[in-house]
Structure formats: structure tokens, C-alpha cells
C-alpha positions as CSV (number, residue, x, y, z in Angstrom):
1,M,-0.1,0.2,-0.1
2,K,1.7,3.3,-1.0
3,L,-0.1,6.4,-0.1
4,S,1.0,9.6,-0.9
5,K,1.3,13.0,1.2
6,A,-2.1,14.5,-0.1
7,E,-3.8,10.9,0.6
8,I,-2.4,11.0,4.4
9,Y,-3.6,14.5,4.5
10,D,-7.4,13.9,3.4
11,L,-7.1,10.8,6.1
12,M,-5.7,12.9,9.2
13,Y,-8.6,15.6,7.8
14,S,-11.2,12.7,7.1
15,Y,-13.1,13.9,10.8
16,K,-13.9,17.5,9.3
17,D,-17.4,18.3,8.2
18,Y,-16.2,19.5,4.6
19,E,-20.0,19.1,3.8
20,A,-21.6,21.7,6.6
21,E,-19.0,24.0,6.8
22,A,-19.2,24.3,2.6
23,K,-23.2,25.2,3.2
24,E,-22.2,27.3,5.6
25,L,-20.0,28.9,3.3
26,M,-22.6,29.3,0.8
27,H,-25.4,30.8,3.4
28,I,-23.3,33.5,3.2
29,L,-22.1,34.0,0.6
30,A,-26.5,33.7,-0.9
31,E,-26.7,37.1,2.1
32,R,-24.0,38.7,0.9
33,V,-23.0,38.4,-2.9
34,R,-24.2,41.6,-5.2
35,S,-23.2,40.0,-8.5
36,G,-25.4,38.2,-10.1
37,G,-23.6,35.3,-11.2
38,N,-21.8,32.2,-9.3
39,A,-18.7,31.5,-10.3
40,L,-16.1,31.2,-7.2
41,L,-12.4,30.6,-6.3
42,D,-11.6,29.4,-3.9
43,V,-7.9,30.0,-3.0
44,A,-5.8,27.8,-1.6
45,C,-7.8,24.8,-2.1
46,G,-5.8,22.0,-1.1
47,T,-7.2,18.2,-2.1
48,G,-10.8,20.3,-3.0
49,E,-12.8,18.6,-0.6
50,H,-14.7,21.9,-0.3
51,I,-15.0,21.9,-3.5
52,I,-16.8,18.4,-4.1
53,H,-19.4,20.5,-1.9
54,L,-19.6,23.7,-3.5
55,K,-19.5,22.9,-7.2
56,Q,-23.2,22.1,-6.9
57,N,-24.1,25.0,-5.9
58,Y,-20.8,27.4,-7.8
59,Q,-19.1,27.4,-11.1
60,I,-16.0,26.7,-9.3
61,E,-12.0,26.9,-9.9
62,G,-9.3,25.9,-7.6
63,L,-5.8,27.9,-7.0
64,D,-3.1,26.0,-4.8
65,L,0.5,26.3,-4.7
66,S,0.9,22.4,-3.9
67,A,1.1,20.0,-7.1
68,D,0.6,17.5,-4.7
69,Q,-2.3,18.9,-3.7
70,L,-3.9,19.4,-6.7
71,S,-3.1,16.1,-8.5
72,E,-5.6,15.0,-5.7
73,A,-8.1,17.6,-6.4
74,R,-8.1,16.7,-9.7
75,R,-8.6,13.2,-9.0
76,K,-11.6,14.0,-6.9
77,N,-13.0,17.1,-9.5
78,P,-11.9,16.0,-13.3
79,E,-14.1,18.3,-14.5
80,I,-12.6,21.7,-12.4
81,P,-10.2,24.0,-13.3
82,F,-7.6,24.2,-11.1
83,H,-4.2,26.2,-11.0
84,E,-0.8,25.5,-9.7
85,L,0.4,28.8,-8.8
86,D,1.5,31.2,-5.9
87,M,-2.0,33.1,-3.7
88,T,0.4,35.7,-2.7
89,D,1.3,36.6,-7.0
90,F,-1.5,35.5,-9.1
91,D,-3.3,36.5,-12.1
92,L,-5.9,34.3,-14.2
93,G,-7.3,37.1,-16.2
94,K,-11.1,36.6,-14.8
95,Q,-13.2,37.9,-12.2
96,F,-15.2,35.9,-9.4
97,D,-18.6,36.5,-7.3
98,A,-16.5,35.3,-5.0
99,V,-13.1,34.0,-3.6
100,V,-12.5,32.4,-0.5
101,C,-9.6,31.4,1.7
102,L,-10.6,28.4,4.0
103,F,-8.7,26.4,6.6
104,S,-6.3,29.1,8.3
105,A,-4.4,28.8,5.0
106,I,-4.4,32.4,4.7
107,G,-1.3,32.4,7.7
108,Y,1.0,30.7,5.1
109,A,1.4,34.4,4.0
110,K,3.5,34.8,7.1
111,T,4.2,38.3,7.1
112,P,2.3,41.2,6.8
113,A,3.4,42.4,3.1
114,S,3.3,39.7,2.2
115,C,-0.3,38.7,3.2
116,Q,-1.3,41.8,1.8
117,R,-0.3,41.1,-1.7
118,A,-2.4,38.2,-1.5
119,I,-5.7,39.8,-0.4
120,D,-5.1,42.4,-2.8
121,C,-4.3,39.3,-5.3
122,M,-7.7,38.5,-3.9
123,A,-9.4,41.5,-4.3
124,R,-8.7,42.7,-7.8
125,H,-10.3,38.7,-9.2
126,L,-13.6,40.2,-7.7
127,K,-16.7,41.4,-9.8
128,P,-18.1,44.3,-8.6
129,G,-20.8,43.2,-5.5
130,G,-18.5,39.9,-5.2
131,V,-17.3,38.9,-2.0
132,L,-13.9,37.9,-0.9
133,A,-14.6,35.8,2.2
134,I,-10.9,34.3,4.3
135,E,-10.9,32.1,7.6
136,P,-8.2,33.4,9.8
137,W,-5.2,31.4,11.1
138,F,-4.9,32.3,15.0
139,T,-3.7,35.8,16.0
140,P,-0.7,36.4,18.6
141,E,-3.3,36.3,21.5
142,Q,-5.1,32.9,20.1
143,C,-1.3,30.3,19.9
144,Q,-0.4,28.7,22.5
145,P,3.4,28.0,22.2
146,N,4.9,24.8,23.5
147,T,2.3,22.5,23.0
148,P,2.2,19.0,21.6
149,H,-1.0,17.3,19.8
150,L,-2.0,14.8,18.2
151,I,-3.9,13.3,15.6
152,E,-4.6,9.6,14.5
153,F,-6.4,8.0,12.2
154,E,-6.7,3.6,12.3
155,S,-8.4,1.0,9.6
156,D,-7.6,-2.3,10.1
157,D,-4.6,-2.4,7.6
158,L,-3.5,1.1,8.0
159,K,-2.3,3.4,11.3
160,I,-0.8,6.7,10.8
161,A,-0.2,9.0,14.0
162,R,0.5,12.6,13.7
163,V,2.4,14.1,16.1
164,N,3.9,18.0,16.9
165,T,4.9,20.3,19.2
166,S,3.6,24.1,18.2
167,F,6.3,26.7,18.7
168,V,6.3,30.7,18.1
169,D,9.3,33.2,17.1
170,G,7.9,37.1,17.1
171,R,5.2,37.0,14.8
172,I,5.6,33.4,13.6
173,S,4.1,30.0,14.3
174,W,6.0,27.4,13.5
175,F,5.7,23.4,14.1
176,D,7.2,19.9,12.4
177,L,4.4,17.7,11.7
178,H,6.1,14.0,12.2
179,Y,4.2,10.9,10.6
180,L,4.0,7.4,11.3
181,V,2.5,5.2,8.7
182,G,2.1,1.7,9.4
183,T,1.0,-0.1,6.7
184,P,1.5,-4.6,6.2
185,E,4.6,-4.0,3.8
186,G,6.0,-1.9,7.2
187,T,6.3,1.5,8.3
188,Q,7.0,4.5,7.3
189,H,8.5,7.7,9.0
190,F,8.1,10.9,7.4
191,M,7.9,14.9,8.3
192,S,6.9,17.7,6.9
193,H,7.4,21.7,8.4
194,H,5.1,24.7,8.6
195,E,5.2,28.0,9.1
196,L,2.6,30.4,9.7
197,G,2.0,34.2,10.5
198,L,0.4,35.2,13.5
199,F,-1.9,38.5,12.2
200,T,-4.5,40.8,14.8
201,L,-7.9,41.1,14.2
202,D,-6.4,45.2,13.6
203,E,-3.8,44.2,10.9
204,M,-6.6,41.7,9.0
205,R,-9.5,44.2,9.1
206,A,-6.8,47.3,7.8
207,M,-5.4,44.2,5.1
208,L,-8.6,44.1,3.7
209,E,-9.7,47.6,4.0
210,K,-6.6,48.4,1.5
211,A,-8.4,46.6,-1.1
212,N,-10.7,48.6,-0.7
213,L,-13.4,46.1,0.6
214,V,-16.3,46.8,3.1
215,V,-15.2,44.9,6.1
216,S,-16.9,42.5,8.8
217,Y,-16.1,39.8,11.1
218,D,-17.9,36.5,12.0
219,E,-16.1,35.5,15.4
220,E,-17.3,31.7,15.0
221,G,-17.0,31.6,11.3
222,L,-17.4,27.7,9.9
223,T,-15.4,26.3,12.4
224,G,-15.0,28.5,15.2
225,R,-11.8,30.2,13.9
226,G,-13.6,33.1,12.7
227,L,-14.5,34.6,9.3
228,W,-13.2,37.3,7.0
229,I,-16.4,38.9,4.8
230,G,-14.7,42.0,2.5
231,E,-17.2,43.0,0.4
232,R,-16.8,44.8,-3.0
233,S,-18.8,47.5,-3.9
234,N,-21.2,47.6,-7.1
235,T,-20.2,51.2,-8.0
236,L,-15.9,49.9,-8.7
């Protein structure tokens, strides 16, 4: 049994209710989008789990920097256009009624300057009356450094354990995810390094406002991590 890292990623998050999150997101967008269409761009779409549900109501496209995750997203959604691009520097030559960036992926922008570029890119891809929705990473106050974490997945012929300890260096949270993957052929270990920026609520609001969006914040959001909403004026 040979699993790709993207397949292991999906197994680690198999507890996550992507369908419920997509339904809540569609409800939020239905209340706010005023551009008259149903084109949606999923930025940092990962393995395309949200897209499975969002594509039922939207003409959707996905964008991500990871070729491995995009390969899995394409397998699940062969009819959907996907783009292997950096969220801080992309131009698709078109605009959308909604642009979303979920599961705290905006944290990978790392610095305020890079995060501003990502938000500017996403805002430029909005039609007048369109809506940008961003699920944030933790704020500096919410982050809990020096905390160990464990996620497990188990089936008859597959056992996976993912262990990490979270650290903070200035305004960057970082961690090494250590995976143990046990199959009938043996046990494999690999590690992946992650760094995410810690942005305050005031910083996020200011970045969205700088992109000429009307900004609101939902403290609960889709998963309890909050949700930033940026609405583009109909008159632009």
C-alpha cells in the first residue's frame, strides 16, 4: 500500500465536516454576493474537499501552490479547472462573484506584507458586488506555543499517527509534523515543516480595507476560527 502525502493529509482530516462547512459558506455568500453570478475561486484549495460540495452551486475553479495536493484535487474533481499558483502573486485574467480562502491557509503568507499581496490578488479577482471570505489562522493572543498535538487515523490495514509541538518565533508560529504510517508492508516516517504568520484582528481588518473592501468579521465562522468577509462595492 503506497499512499501519497495528499492522501495521508485527507485521512488525517477525515473527521472534518467539509459538507457542513460548505453549506454554511454558501449561506453566507448567498446573503452578501450582489454581482449576479455564481463564479467562485477557491484559493489554497488543497485536495479539493470543499470543492466537492461547493461545485454543486457554483462554477468553481481552484488554486494552490502544492502540485501533490492539486493532483488529488483533480482526481476528485476532474471537471474543475485548477491552477498551480502562489496565492500572493497570481493573475487568472478573469473575475469571480466570490473568492474564498479557507482552513486558515492565509497564515502561510507569513508576513503582513505578503498577506497584503495575497489579499490584494484575491480582491482584484472579485467582480463589483463580489465577496471575499477568508478563514484566518490564530492571532498572536490565541496561539499557544510549546503545546504538543496528536491526530490519529486507524483502519484494519492502516495506522497513522501525526505528532507535533507548536512553537512561536516573534510573529511566526511554526511546527514540524511528524508522521508514522504503518501498513502491512512496514512502517514509514516522514516530516513536514510549516510556518504561519500570526496576524491581529486589527491587522487583518486593515489589510482588507486597504484592498478597498467593506469589511466585517464573524467570530465563529465555519469552524470556530472566525471568518473575515470583504465585500466589493457595486460601483467599482
